[in-house]
The first five atom37 places (N, CA, C, CB, O) and aatype in JSON, in Angstrom:
{
  "aatype": [20, 20, 20, 20, 20, 20, 20, 20, 20, 20, 20, 20, 20, 20, 20, 20, 20, 20, 20, 20, 20, 20, 20, 20, 20, 20, 20, 20, 20, 20, 20, 20, 20, 20, 20, 20, 20, 20, 20, 20, 20, 20, 20, 20, 20, 20, 20, 20, 20, 20, 20, 20, 20, 20, 20, 20, 20, 20, 20, 20, 20, 20, 20, 20, 20, 20, 20, 20, 20, 20, 20, 20, 20, 20, 20, 20, 20, 20, 20, 20, 20, 20, 20, 20, 20, 20, 20, 20, 20, 20, 20, 20, 20, 20, 20, 20, 20, 20, 20, 20, 20, 20, 20, 20, 20, 20, 20, 20, 20, 20, 20, 20, 20, 20, 20, 20, 20, 20, 20, 20, 20, 20, 20, 20, 20, 20, 20, 20, 20, 20, 20, 20, 20, 20, 20, 20, 20, 20, 20, 20, 20, 20, 20, 20],
  "atom_mask": [
    [1, 1, 1, 1, 1],
    [1, 1, 1, 1, 1],
    [1, 1, 1, 1, 1],
    [1, 1, 1, 1, 1],
    [1, 1, 1, 1, 1],
    [1, 1, 1, 1, 1],
    [1, 1, 1, 1, 1],
    [1, 1, 1, 1, 1],
    [1, 1, 1, 1, 1],
    [1, 1, 1, 1, 1],
    [1, 1, 1, 1, 1],
    [1, 1, 1, 1, 1],
    [1, 1, 1, 1, 1],
    [1, 1, 1, 1, 1],
    [1, 1, 1, 1, 1],
    [1, 1, 1, 1, 1],
    [1, 1, 1, 1, 1],
    [1, 1, 1, 1, 1],
    [1, 1, 1, 1, 1],
    [1, 1, 1, 1, 1],
    [1, 1, 1, 1, 1],
    [1, 1, 1, 1, 1],
    [1, 1, 1, 1, 1],
    [1, 1, 1, 1, 1],
    [1, 1, 1, 1, 1],
    [1, 1, 1, 1, 1],
    [1, 1, 1, 1, 1],
    [1, 1, 1, 1, 1],
    [1, 1, 1, 1, 1],
    [1, 1, 1, 1, 1],
    [1, 1, 1, 1, 1],
    [1, 1, 1, 1, 1],
    [1, 1, 1, 1, 1],
    [1, 1, 1, 1, 1],
    [1, 1, 1, 1, 1],
    [1, 1, 1, 1, 1],
    [1, 1, 1, 1, 1],
    [1, 1, 1, 1, 1],
    [1, 1, 1, 1, 1],
    [1, 1, 1, 1, 1],
    [1, 1, 1, 1, 1],
    [1, 1, 1, 1, 1],
    [1, 1, 1, 1, 1],
    [1, 1, 1, 1, 1],
    [1, 1, 1, 1, 1],
    [1, 1, 1, 1, 1],
    [1, 1, 1, 1, 1],
    [1, 1, 1, 1, 1],
    [1, 1, 1, 1, 1],
    [1, 1, 1, 1, 1],
    [1, 1, 1, 1, 1],
    [1, 1, 1, 1, 1],
    [1, 1, 1, 1, 1],
    [1, 1, 1, 1, 1],
    [1, 1, 1, 1, 1],
    [1, 1, 1, 1, 1],
    [1, 1, 1, 1, 1],
    [1, 1, 1, 1, 1],
    [1, 1, 1, 1, 1],
    [1, 1, 1, 1, 1],
    [1, 1, 1, 1, 1],
    [1, 1, 1, 1, 1],
    [1, 1, 1, 1, 1],
    [1, 1, 1, 1, 1],
    [1, 1, 1, 1, 1],
    [1, 1, 1, 1, 1],
    [1, 1, 1, 1, 1],
    [1, 1, 1, 1, 1],
    [1, 1, 1, 1, 1],
    [1, 1, 1, 1, 1],
    [1, 1, 1, 1, 1],
    [1, 1, 1, 1, 1],
    [1, 1, 1, 1, 1],
    [1, 1, 1, 1, 1],
    [1, 1, 1, 1, 1],
    [1, 1, 1, 1, 1],
    [1, 1, 1, 1, 1],
    [1, 1, 1, 1, 1],
    [1, 1, 1, 1, 1],
    [1, 1, 1, 1, 1],
    [1, 1, 1, 1, 1],
    [1, 1, 1, 1, 1],
    [1, 1, 1, 1, 1],
    [1, 1, 1, 1, 1],
    [1, 1, 1, 1, 1],
    [1, 1, 1, 1, 1],
    [1, 1, 1, 1, 1],
    [1, 1, 1, 1, 1],
    [1, 1, 1, 1, 1],
    [1, 1, 1, 1, 1],
    [1, 1, 1, 1, 1],
    [1, 1, 1, 1, 1],
    [1, 1, 1, 1, 1],
    [1, 1, 1, 1, 1],
    [1, 1, 1, 1, 1],
    [1, 1, 1, 1, 1],
    [1, 1, 1, 1, 1],
    [1, 1, 1, 1, 1],
    [1, 1, 1, 1, 1],
    [1, 1, 1, 1, 1],
    [1, 1, 1, 1, 1],
    [1, 1, 1, 1, 1],
    [1, 1, 1, 1, 1],
    [1, 1, 1, 1, 1],
    [1, 1, 1, 1, 1],
    [1, 1, 1, 1, 1],
    [1, 1, 1, 1, 1],
    [1, 1, 1, 1, 1],
    [1, 1, 1, 1, 1],
    [1, 1, 1, 1, 1],
    [1, 1, 1, 1, 1],
    [1, 1, 1, 1, 1],
    [1, 1, 1, 1, 1],
    [1, 1, 1, 1, 1],
    [1, 1, 1, 1, 1],
    [1, 1, 1, 1, 1],
    [1, 1, 1, 1, 1],
    [1, 1, 1, 1, 1],
    [1, 1, 1, 1, 1],
    [1, 1, 1, 1, 1],
    [1, 1, 1, 1, 1],
    [1, 1, 1, 1, 1],
    [1, 1, 1, 1, 1],
    [1, 1, 1, 1, 1],
    [1, 1, 1, 1, 1],
    [1, 1, 1, 1, 1],
    [1, 1, 1, 1, 1],
    [1, 1, 1, 1, 1],
    [1, 1, 1, 1, 1],
    [1, 1, 1, 1, 1],
    [1, 1, 1, 1, 1],
    [1, 1, 1, 1, 1],
    [1, 1, 1, 1, 1],
    [1, 1, 1, 1, 1],
    [1, 1, 1, 1, 1],
    [1, 1, 1, 1, 1],
    [1, 1, 1, 1, 1],
    [1, 1, 1, 1, 1],
    [1, 1, 1, 1, 1],
    [1, 1, 1, 1, 1],
    [1, 1, 1, 1, 1],
    [1, 1, 1, 1, 1],
    [1, 1, 1, 1, 1],
    [1, 1, 1, 1, 1]
  ],
  "atom_positions": [
    [[2.75, -17.08, 13.54], [1.29, -15.56, 12.9], [1.05, -15.25, 14.03], [-0.52, -15.92, 11.99], [1.3, -15.67, 15.16]],
    [[0.24, -14.0, 13.35], [1.08, -13.27, 14.66], [-0.92, -13.03, 15.03], [2.67, -11.28, 14.23], [-1.88, -13.18, 14.27]],
    [[-0.84, -12.56, 16.71], [-2.05, -12.72, 17.65], [-3.46, -12.39, 16.17], [-1.94, -11.17, 19.36], [-4.3, -13.22, 15.82]],
    [[-3.31, -11.13, 15.66], [-4.21, -10.28, 15.02], [-3.66, -9.72, 13.79], [-4.62, -9.25, 15.89], [-2.52, -9.28, 13.88]],
    [[-4.39, -9.63, 12.37], [-4.17, -9.69, 11.68], [-4.87, -8.27, 11.29], [-4.26, -10.82, 11.34], [-5.81, -7.97, 12.03]],
    [[-4.56, -7.34, 10.26], [-5.12, -6.08, 9.93], [-5.98, -6.84, 8.82], [-4.01, -4.75, 9.46], [-5.61, -7.72, 8.05]],
    [[-7.46, -6.14, 8.96], [-8.13, -6.38, 7.76], [-9.02, -5.17, 7.11], [-8.98, -7.54, 8.04], [-9.52, -4.28, 7.8]],
    [[-9.18, -5.26, 5.4], [-9.67, -4.32, 4.74], [-9.87, -4.26, 4.09], [-9.51, -3.72, 4.62], [-9.63, -5.23, 3.38]],
    [[-10.61, -2.98, 3.38], [-11.65, -3.97, 1.34], [-12.11, -2.64, 0.77], [-13.89, -5.44, 1.56], [-12.87, -1.8, 1.25]],
    [[-11.67, -2.67, 0.0], [-11.65, -1.99, -0.99], [-12.5, -1.81, -2.39], [-10.73, -2.21, -1.14], [-12.82, -2.86, -2.95]],
    [[-12.87, -0.61, -2.99], [-13.66, -1.27, -4.66], [-12.79, -1.6, -5.28], [-14.49, -0.32, -5.77], [-11.6, -1.35, -5.09]],
    [[-13.57, -2.59, -6.65], [-12.49, -2.42, -7.65], [-13.93, -2.76, -8.67], [-10.79, -3.63, -7.59], [-14.92, -3.44, -8.38]],
    [[-13.59, -1.92, -10.09], [-14.22, -2.37, -11.06], [-13.66, -3.23, -12.16], [-14.67, -1.44, -11.49], [-13.49, -2.92, -13.34]],
    [[-13.45, -4.19, -11.65], [-13.07, -5.6, -12.35], [-12.64, -6.35, -11.32], [-11.93, -5.59, -13.48], [-11.6, -5.91, -10.82]],
    [[-13.02, -7.22, -10.88], [-12.15, -9.15, -10.01], [-11.39, -9.38, -10.55], [-12.78, -10.77, -9.96], [-10.31, -9.53, -9.98]],
    [[-11.55, -9.63, -12.44], [-10.16, -10.46, -13.4], [-8.52, -9.58, -13.11], [-10.6, -10.27, -15.61], [-7.35, -9.96, -13.12]],
    [[-9.22, -8.24, -12.86], [-8.0, -7.51, -13.3], [-7.22, -7.17, -11.61], [-8.53, -5.88, -14.37], [-6.12, -7.25, -11.06]],
    [[-8.47, -6.8, -11.35], [-7.89, -6.77, -9.5], [-6.99, -8.15, -9.08], [-9.56, -6.83, -8.19], [-6.15, -8.12, -8.18]],
    [[-7.27, -9.31, -9.83], [-6.45, -10.68, -9.15], [-5.33, -10.18, -9.71], [-6.85, -12.45, -9.6], [-4.42, -10.31, -8.9]],
    [[-4.93, -9.63, -10.79], [-4.11, -10.16, -11.82], [-2.78, -8.92, -11.12], [-4.88, -10.0, -13.8], [-1.6, -9.24, -11.02]],
    [[-3.26, -7.69, -10.74], [-3.05, -6.49, -10.09], [-2.36, -6.62, -8.67], [-4.34, -5.82, -9.98], [-1.46, -5.98, -8.13]],
    [[-3.05, -7.58, -8.32], [-2.63, -7.89, -6.86], [-1.77, -8.99, -6.18], [-3.68, -8.03, -6.29], [-1.05, -9.1, -5.19]],
    [[-2.4, -10.14, -7.73], [-1.26, -11.35, -7.75], [-0.27, -11.14, -8.09], [-1.38, -12.36, -8.4], [0.55, -10.61, -7.34]],
    [[0.06, -11.55, -9.59], [0.91, -10.37, -10.57], [1.45, -9.39, -10.02], [0.17, -9.65, -11.54], [2.67, -9.28, -10.12]],
    [[0.94, -8.72, -9.53], [1.67, -7.0, -9.48], [2.31, -6.86, -7.91], [0.18, -5.45, -9.72], [3.19, -6.09, -7.53]],
    [[1.69, -7.7, -7.26], [2.26, -6.92, -6.27], [2.66, -8.01, -4.77], [1.05, -5.63, -5.98], [2.97, -7.72, -3.62]],
    [[2.45, -9.5, -5.56], [2.94, -10.65, -4.96], [1.78, -11.38, -4.21], [4.1, -10.28, -4.03], [1.98, -12.52, -3.77]],
    [[0.41, -10.69, -4.02], [-0.28, -11.35, -3.1], [-0.94, -12.55, -3.56], [-1.13, -10.54, -2.56], [-1.16, -12.61, -4.77]],
    [[-1.38, -13.71, -2.67], [-2.04, -14.79, -2.28], [-3.67, -14.38, -2.27], [-1.44, -15.26, -0.89], [-4.36, -13.71, -1.5]],
    [[-3.95, -15.22, -3.69], [-5.42, -15.42, -3.99], [-6.14, -16.04, -2.32], [-5.55, -16.76, -5.5], [-5.7, -16.45, -1.25]],
    [[-7.34, -15.81, -2.89], [-7.82, -16.62, -1.74], [-9.21, -16.65, -1.89], [-7.43, -16.08, -0.36], [-9.66, -16.28, -2.97]],
    [[-10.23, -17.16, -0.7], [-11.64, -16.96, -1.63], [-12.05, -16.14, -2.61], [-12.56, -16.72, -1.0], [-11.55, -15.23, -3.27]],
    [[-13.06, -16.67, -2.52], [-13.78, -15.3, -4.11], [-14.6, -15.6, -4.43], [-13.21, -14.99, -5.63], [-14.74, -16.81, -4.25]],
    [[-15.68, -14.96, -5.06], [-16.99, -14.87, -5.73], [-17.27, -14.31, -6.83], [-17.76, -14.4, -5.1], [-16.34, -13.98, -7.57]],
    [[-18.6, -14.05, -7.22], [-18.4, -13.28, -8.18], [-18.85, -11.83, -7.91], [-18.97, -13.84, -9.23], [-19.4, -11.14, -8.78]],
    [[-18.54, -11.34, -6.49], [-18.61, -9.79, -6.03], [-17.61, -9.16, -5.25], [-19.73, -9.55, -5.28], [-17.58, -7.96, -4.97]],
    [[-16.58, -10.27, -4.81], [-15.7, -10.35, -4.47], [-14.76, -10.95, -4.28], [-15.83, -10.15, -4.11], [-14.97, -12.15, -4.09]],
    [[-13.18, -10.46, -4.24], [-11.57, -12.0, -3.94], [-11.21, -11.37, -2.22], [-9.21, -11.68, -5.62], [-11.33, -10.18, -1.96]],
    [[-10.83, -12.23, -1.36], [-9.9, -11.48, -0.65], [-8.34, -12.72, -0.63], [-10.73, -11.02, 1.09], [-8.09, -13.92, -0.81]],
    [[-7.81, -11.72, -0.35], [-5.86, -11.97, -0.59], [-4.9, -11.76, 0.44], [-5.15, -10.92, -1.67], [-5.2, -10.98, 1.35]],
    [[-3.62, -12.42, 0.45], [-2.36, -11.82, 1.05], [-2.42, -10.96, 0.83], [-1.24, -12.08, 0.85], [-3.18, -10.53, -0.04]],
    [[-1.71, -10.32, 1.46], [-0.57, -8.79, 1.53], [-0.18, -8.41, 2.6], [-1.07, -7.42, 1.09], [-0.71, -7.63, 3.39]],
    [[1.2, -9.23, 2.68], [1.79, -9.55, 3.14], [1.57, -9.9, 5.14], [2.51, -8.79, 2.49], [2.1, -9.49, 6.17]],
    [[0.43, -10.93, 4.77], [0.69, -11.21, 5.77], [-1.07, -10.37, 6.84], [2.46, -10.64, 5.92], [-1.55, -10.32, 7.97]],
    [[-1.32, -9.95, 5.55], [-3.32, -9.15, 6.13], [-3.59, -10.08, 5.75], [-4.44, -7.66, 5.43], [-3.08, -11.14, 5.39]],
    [[-5.27, -9.24, 5.96], [-6.28, -9.85, 4.63], [-6.9, -8.49, 4.18], [-7.72, -11.15, 5.13], [-7.51, -7.75, 4.95]],
    [[-6.71, -8.24, 2.94], [-7.61, -7.62, 1.53], [-8.09, -7.87, 0.8], [-7.39, -7.15, 0.82], [-7.87, -8.82, 0.05]],
    [[-9.58, -6.48, 0.67], [-10.6, -8.07, -0.19], [-10.97, -6.99, -0.61], [-11.92, -9.49, 0.55], [-11.4, -6.04, 0.05]],
    [[-10.78, -7.08, -2.08], [-11.16, -6.07, -3.62], [-13.0, -6.53, -2.99], [-10.35, -7.05, -6.03], [-13.03, -7.64, -2.45]],
    [[-14.13, -5.92, -3.02], [-15.76, -5.54, -3.73], [-15.57, -4.87, -4.82], [-16.82, -4.58, -2.87], [-14.76, -3.96, -4.99]],
    [[-16.8, -5.57, -6.05], [-16.93, -5.03, -6.45], [-17.41, -3.79, -7.14], [-16.82, -5.46, -6.36], [-17.98, -3.43, -6.11]],
    [[-17.56, -3.24, -7.61], [-18.16, -1.56, -6.8], [-19.94, -1.3, -8.04], [-16.2, 0.54, -7.33], [-20.42, -2.04, -8.91]],
    [[-20.18, -0.56, -7.75], [-21.8, -0.93, -9.01], [-21.8, 0.46, -9.51], [-23.85, -1.43, -8.13], [-22.54, 0.96, -10.35]],
    [[-20.27, 1.32, -8.45], [-20.92, 2.84, -8.98], [-19.25, 2.6, -9.61], [-21.56, 4.58, -7.55], [-18.37, 1.75, -9.48]],
    [[-19.46, 4.37, -10.62], [-18.13, 4.46, -11.25], [-17.18, 5.05, -10.19], [-18.15, 5.37, -12.6], [-17.37, 5.95, -9.38]],
    [[-16.19, 4.35, -10.39], [-14.62, 4.67, -9.45], [-14.13, 6.1, -9.35], [-13.24, 3.92, -10.18], [-13.89, 6.23, -10.55]],
    [[-13.76, 7.39, -8.77], [-12.81, 8.03, -10.01], [-11.46, 8.39, -9.2], [-13.56, 9.63, -10.85], [-11.24, 8.17, -8.01]],
    [[-10.37, 9.17, -10.39], [-9.27, 8.57, -9.32], [-9.57, 9.59, -7.76], [-7.29, 8.86, -10.11], [-10.6, 9.84, -7.14]],
    [[-8.15, 9.98, -7.58], [-8.22, 10.78, -5.8], [-7.35, 11.8, -6.28], [-7.44, 9.8, -4.09], [-6.38, 11.78, -7.03]],
    [[-8.09, 12.95, -5.49], [-7.57, 14.57, -5.53], [-5.72, 14.46, -4.63], [-9.13, 15.85, -4.26], [-5.13, 15.38, -4.07]],
    [[-5.25, 12.98, -4.83], [-4.18, 13.38, -3.67], [-3.89, 12.23, -2.66], [-4.76, 14.66, -2.77], [-4.85, 11.46, -2.65]],
    [[-2.73, 11.76, -1.64], [-2.85, 10.94, -0.9], [-3.27, 11.11, 0.51], [-1.94, 10.47, -1.02], [-2.99, 10.42, 1.48]],
    [[-3.91, 12.04, 0.42], [-5.19, 12.59, 1.82], [-6.18, 12.71, 1.55], [-5.2, 13.84, 2.52], [-6.34, 13.09, 0.39]],
    [[-7.44, 12.49, 2.38], [-7.27, 12.08, 3.32], [-6.89, 9.83, 3.37], [-8.6, 12.87, 3.95], [-6.62, 9.0, 4.24]],
    [[-7.16, 9.84, 1.77], [-6.93, 8.27, 1.87], [-6.66, 7.45, 0.37], [-8.38, 7.62, 2.59], [-7.13, 7.49, -0.76]],
    [[-5.15, 6.32, 1.41], [-4.38, 5.47, 0.9], [-4.11, 4.9, 2.27], [-3.25, 6.0, -0.02], [-4.13, 5.3, 3.44]],
    [[-3.72, 3.29, 1.32], [-3.18, 1.99, 2.3], [-2.2, 1.23, 2.65], [-3.57, 1.21, 2.15], [-1.68, 2.04, 3.43]],
    [[-1.71, 0.56, 2.69], [-0.46, 0.59, 2.65], [0.89, -0.84, 3.57], [-0.46, 2.09, 3.2], [0.59, -1.86, 4.2]],
    [[1.82, -0.45, 3.35], [2.38, -1.76, 4.41], [3.49, -1.13, 4.68], [2.68, -3.43, 3.82], [4.07, -0.54, 3.76]],
    [[4.06, -1.14, 6.11], [5.33, -0.94, 6.65], [5.9, -1.65, 6.65], [5.51, -0.63, 7.54], [5.26, -2.57, 7.16]],
    [[7.31, -2.14, 6.27], [8.6, -3.09, 6.17], [8.97, -3.22, 6.94], [9.56, -2.97, 5.58], [8.72, -2.07, 7.31]],
    [[9.53, -3.67, 7.86], [10.13, -3.63, 9.76], [12.06, -3.47, 8.35], [9.64, -6.32, 11.57], [12.9, -2.57, 8.27]],
    [[11.92, -4.96, 7.53], [13.4, -5.13, 6.87], [13.37, -4.3, 5.35], [13.77, -7.01, 6.59], [12.56, -4.36, 4.43]],
    [[14.7, -3.44, 5.51], [14.66, -2.65, 4.44], [14.65, -3.49, 3.15], [15.78, -1.73, 4.51], [14.05, -3.03, 2.17]],
    [[15.18, -4.51, 3.07], [15.29, -5.57, 1.57], [14.32, -5.71, 1.01], [15.66, -7.0, 1.63], [14.18, -5.18, -0.09]],
    [[13.42, -6.38, 1.52], [12.1, -6.07, 1.49], [11.13, -4.89, 1.29], [11.89, -6.39, 2.3], [10.06, -5.21, 0.79]],
    [[11.26, -3.93, 1.51], [10.63, -3.02, 0.64], [11.43, -3.16, -1.09], [10.84, -1.38, 1.47], [10.96, -3.55, -2.16]],
    [[12.62, -2.71, -0.77], [13.81, -2.78, -1.82], [12.86, -3.66, -2.87], [15.5, -3.65, -1.2], [12.13, -3.37, -3.82]],
    [[13.08, -4.37, -2.49], [12.67, -5.84, -3.57], [11.16, -6.15, -3.73], [13.32, -7.42, -2.9], [10.74, -7.19, -4.22]],
    [[10.15, -4.82, -3.1], [8.67, -4.37, -3.86], [9.39, -3.27, -4.55], [7.15, -3.79, -2.79], [10.07, -3.9, -5.36]],
    [[9.58, -2.36, -4.67], [9.77, -1.46, -4.75], [10.79, -2.42, -6.08], [10.08, -0.52, -3.42], [10.21, -3.41, -6.53]],
    [[11.44, -2.28, -6.34], [12.62, -3.16, -7.86], [11.16, -3.7, -8.91], [14.01, -5.39, -7.04], [11.05, -3.14, -10.0]],
    [[10.26, -4.62, -8.57], [9.24, -5.24, -8.94], [8.89, -4.88, -9.2], [8.68, -5.71, -8.67], [9.06, -4.96, -10.42]],
    [[7.72, -3.76, -8.81], [7.01, -2.35, -8.95], [7.62, -1.95, -10.04], [7.14, -1.27, -7.76], [7.06, -2.19, -11.11]],
    [[8.87, -1.25, -10.05], [9.62, -0.91, -11.32], [9.77, -1.52, -12.6], [10.68, -0.83, -11.06], [9.8, -1.08, -13.75]],
    [[9.91, -3.32, -11.8], [10.75, -3.82, -13.35], [9.05, -4.01, -14.46], [12.0, -6.07, -13.05], [9.01, -4.04, -15.69]],
    [[7.63, -4.14, -13.29], [6.5, -4.88, -13.84], [5.95, -3.5, -14.57], [5.4, -5.74, -12.62], [5.1, -3.57, -15.46]],
    [[6.51, -2.24, -14.11], [5.76, -1.16, -14.59], [4.74, -1.0, -14.11], [5.54, -1.13, -15.7], [3.87, -0.72, -14.93]],
    [[4.41, -1.06, -13.03], [3.34, -0.75, -11.88], [3.04, 0.81, -11.68], [3.92, -1.34, -10.41], [3.99, 1.28, -11.05]],
    [[2.07, 1.85, -11.97], [1.96, 2.66, -12.1], [2.31, 3.47, -10.42], [0.87, 2.6, -12.88], [1.58, 3.21, -9.46]],
    [[3.45, 4.39, -10.3], [3.33, 5.06, -9.57], [2.78, 6.72, -8.99], [4.05, 4.73, -9.57], [3.33, 7.81, -9.19]],
    [[1.68, 6.45, -8.31], [1.64, 7.83, -8.46], [2.12, 8.54, -7.75], [0.73, 8.26, -8.52], [1.48, 9.59, -7.71]],
    [[3.56, 8.54, -6.68], [5.02, 9.04, -5.75], [6.42, 8.12, -5.66], [4.56, 9.15, -4.08], [6.72, 7.29, -4.8]],
    [[6.92, 8.4, -6.41], [8.44, 7.96, -6.72], [8.71, 7.95, -5.8], [9.4, 8.58, -7.45], [8.1, 8.62, -4.97]],
    [[9.87, 7.1, -5.45], [10.16, 6.71, -4.3], [11.02, 8.14, -3.43], [11.02, 5.29, -4.56], [11.8, 8.91, -3.99]],
    [[10.71, 8.18, -2.35], [11.55, 9.42, -1.5], [12.26, 8.89, -0.37], [10.58, 10.62, -0.85], [12.17, 7.96, 0.43]],
    [[12.77, 9.58, -0.55], [13.1, 9.85, 1.29], [12.37, 10.88, 2.22], [14.64, 10.41, 1.53], [12.83, 11.97, 1.88]],
    [[11.23, 11.11, 3.47], [10.93, 11.91, 4.11], [11.53, 12.19, 6.04], [9.64, 11.65, 3.75], [11.88, 11.31, 6.82]],
    [[11.47, 13.45, 6.26], [12.21, 13.2, 7.47], [14.4, 13.43, 7.47], [11.61, 11.39, 7.75], [15.05, 14.11, 8.26]],
    [[14.6, 13.11, 7.02], [16.0, 12.92, 6.75], [16.63, 13.33, 7.55], [16.47, 13.34, 5.75], [16.58, 14.56, 7.6]],
    [[17.37, 12.77, 8.41], [18.27, 12.88, 9.53], [17.21, 14.04, 11.03], [20.01, 13.81, 8.69], [17.15, 15.23, 11.33]],
    [[16.57, 12.73, 11.55], [15.58, 12.83, 12.1], [14.4, 11.67, 12.72], [15.25, 13.53, 11.35], [13.49, 11.24, 12.01]],
    [[14.58, 11.3, 14.01], [14.15, 10.19, 14.75], [13.13, 9.81, 13.72], [13.63, 10.46, 16.3], [12.97, 8.59, 13.73]],
    [[12.44, 10.36, 12.92], [10.84, 9.9, 11.51], [11.46, 9.8, 10.25], [9.35, 11.38, 11.12], [10.75, 10.58, 9.61]],
    [[11.78, 9.63, 9.94], [13.3, 9.27, 8.79], [12.74, 7.89, 8.41], [15.31, 9.1, 9.67], [12.6, 6.9, 9.12]],
    [[12.3, 8.18, 6.45], [11.63, 6.48, 6.26], [11.36, 6.9, 4.86], [9.96, 5.79, 7.34], [10.67, 7.87, 4.55]],
    [[11.83, 6.29, 4.24], [11.47, 5.66, 2.76], [10.16, 5.26, 1.77], [11.95, 4.59, 2.85], [9.38, 4.37, 2.11]],
    [[10.05, 5.76, 0.91], [7.96, 5.34, 0.65], [8.12, 5.86, -0.5], [6.34, 6.24, 1.72], [8.86, 6.7, -1.0]],
    [[6.75, 4.8, -1.05], [6.79, 5.45, -2.6], [4.96, 4.58, -2.4], [8.52, 4.64, -4.27], [4.46, 3.91, -1.5]],
    [[4.61, 4.91, -3.39], [3.09, 5.4, -3.32], [2.44, 4.31, -4.69], [2.93, 7.49, -3.69], [3.47, 4.16, -5.35]],
    [[1.74, 3.81, -5.16], [1.55, 2.95, -6.1], [-0.28, 3.26, -6.06], [2.27, 1.3, -5.71], [-1.16, 3.24, -5.2]],
    [[-0.16, 3.57, -7.64], [-2.28, 3.38, -7.95], [-2.42, 2.42, -8.71], [-3.32, 4.7, -8.89], [-1.88, 2.22, -9.8]],
    [[-3.67, 1.34, -7.74], [-3.92, 0.21, -8.72], [-5.31, 0.98, -9.8], [-4.48, -1.48, -7.66], [-6.01, 1.99, -9.65]],
    [[-5.22, -0.11, -10.89], [-6.01, 0.06, -12.19], [-7.73, 0.73, -11.45], [-6.1, -1.86, -13.18], [-8.74, 0.82, -12.15]],
    [[-7.69, 1.05, -10.21], [-9.01, 1.04, -9.78], [-8.73, 2.7, -9.02], [-9.49, -0.53, -8.68], [-9.75, 3.15, -8.48]],
    [[-7.7, 3.45, -8.95], [-7.28, 4.55, -7.95], [-7.34, 4.74, -6.74], [-7.67, 5.41, -8.12], [-7.43, 5.81, -6.13]],
    [[-7.28, 3.75, -6.39], [-6.48, 3.32, -5.04], [-5.4, 3.39, -5.06], [-6.57, 2.18, -4.56], [-4.46, 3.25, -5.84]],
    [[-5.62, 3.64, -3.98], [-3.95, 4.32, -3.36], [-3.32, 3.7, -2.52], [-3.89, 5.62, -2.61], [-4.03, 3.21, -1.64]],
    [[-1.5, 3.39, -2.38], [-1.24, 2.59, -1.58], [0.21, 3.24, -1.22], [-1.41, 1.16, -2.11], [0.68, 4.0, -2.07]],
    [[0.68, 3.09, -0.47], [2.49, 3.21, 0.45], [2.71, 2.57, 1.4], [2.99, 4.51, 1.15], [2.28, 2.08, 2.44]],
    [[4.03, 2.81, 0.37], [5.07, 1.74, 1.58], [5.95, 2.32, 1.97], [5.83, 0.43, 1.16], [6.44, 3.3, 1.41]],
    [[6.32, 1.78, 3.08], [7.4, 2.56, 3.75], [8.26, 1.74, 4.15], [7.05, 3.35, 4.82], [8.17, 0.57, 3.78]],
    [[9.22, 2.12, 4.94], [10.72, 1.63, 5.75], [11.0, 2.88, 6.31], [12.18, 1.02, 4.74], [11.13, 3.9, 5.62]],
    [[11.13, 2.84, 8.08], [11.7, 3.39, 8.94], [13.07, 3.37, 9.1], [11.21, 3.09, 9.78], [13.69, 2.32, 8.95]],
    [[13.72, 4.64, 9.47], [15.79, 4.14, 9.65], [15.21, 3.69, 11.3], [17.73, 6.17, 9.57], [15.85, 3.11, 12.17]],
    [[13.95, 4.13, 11.35], [13.85, 3.63, 13.38], [13.13, 3.36, 13.6], [13.92, 4.34, 14.6], [12.23, 4.2, 13.51]],
    [[12.75, 2.11, 14.07], [11.13, 1.53, 14.19], [10.07, 2.0, 15.37], [11.21, -0.11, 14.42], [8.91, 1.63, 15.53]],
    [[11.03, 3.13, 16.3], [10.56, 3.92, 17.24], [9.35, 5.05, 17.09], [11.64, 4.45, 17.59], [8.53, 5.45, 17.93]],
    [[9.63, 5.55, 15.19], [8.45, 6.15, 14.2], [7.62, 5.83, 13.88], [8.53, 6.4, 13.31], [6.85, 6.69, 13.45]],
    [[7.11, 4.07, 13.85], [6.03, 3.67, 13.69], [4.75, 3.65, 14.5], [6.31, 2.82, 13.45], [3.65, 3.25, 14.11]],
    [[5.05, 4.13, 15.68], [3.84, 4.64, 16.62], [4.17, 5.59, 17.37], [3.28, 3.71, 17.52], [3.38, 6.48, 17.69]],
    [[6.0, 5.52, 17.95], [5.84, 6.77, 18.46], [6.06, 7.59, 18.12], [6.12, 7.0, 19.18], [5.4, 8.26, 17.32]],
    [[7.51, 7.96, 18.79], [8.08, 9.74, 18.43], [6.96, 11.01, 19.23], [7.92, 10.09, 16.2], [6.68, 12.12, 18.77]],
    [[6.55, 10.5, 20.31], [5.31, 11.57, 20.18], [5.23, 13.35, 20.01], [4.6, 11.33, 21.43], [4.25, 13.97, 19.59]],
    [[6.86, 14.1, 20.58], [7.19, 15.02, 20.64], [6.94, 15.62, 18.83], [8.5, 14.89, 21.4], [6.35, 16.59, 18.37]],
    [[7.15, 15.32, 18.66], [7.5, 15.29, 16.46], [5.95, 15.32, 16.53], [8.5, 13.28, 15.19], [5.4, 14.5, 17.26]],
    [[4.81, 16.67, 15.45], [4.31, 16.37, 14.77], [4.21, 16.32, 13.33], [3.85, 16.62, 15.17], [3.14, 16.27, 12.72]],
    [[5.58, 16.33, 12.7], [4.85, 15.88, 11.58], [4.82, 14.37, 10.74], [5.21, 16.78, 10.75], [5.7, 13.5, 10.84]],
    [[3.57, 14.3, 9.9], [2.4, 13.25, 9.46], [2.36, 13.23, 7.98], [0.85, 13.66, 10.02], [1.24, 13.5, 7.54]],
    [[3.23, 13.0, 7.13], [3.07, 13.31, 5.87], [3.49, 14.23, 5.85], [2.08, 13.3, 5.32], [3.91, 14.94, 6.77]],
    [[3.44, 14.4, 4.48], [3.67, 15.74, 3.57], [2.61, 16.79, 3.74], [3.67, 15.4, 1.99], [1.59, 16.65, 4.41]],
    [[3.07, 18.1, 2.92], [2.0, 19.01, 3.8], [1.48, 19.54, 3.24], [2.26, 19.86, 4.66], [0.77, 20.49, 3.59]],
    [[1.73, 18.9, 1.59], [0.75, 19.24, 0.66], [0.22, 18.03, -0.04], [1.27, 20.21, -0.28], [1.25, 17.46, -0.39]],
    [[-0.86, 17.26, -0.47], [-1.43, 16.26, -0.8], [-0.82, 15.61, -2.07], [-2.7, 16.59, -0.87], [-1.31, 14.57, -2.52]]
  ]
}
């Protein structure tokens, strides 16, 4: 196990629907739960769906808020892409390649859960781009 894990909490309006989406759709393992929250394992990281008491609204683009996973193995990225397509999960942005031919080159797609949370799943051609390549200023797309 890694020495540190990432934790993210996010709002949902229906815990049963959240569990179905994240477990059946994305393959998360369900952990502890109660009447207002459920803990899940998203590729070794803890995500927690918390029941929101205010209406949830769609975002107006992927910026500034989304979360996701960076795959180290391209086959894992492709497996999640295929699973998402097969299960009819809602794509907010279809699969595409960014910054082709540069050290920042990566494959990406965005999903939107039933509660308007946006998730990005990436695979970088060069692992150095995950945290490095500071000489480059490109981050994301120019328009959200």
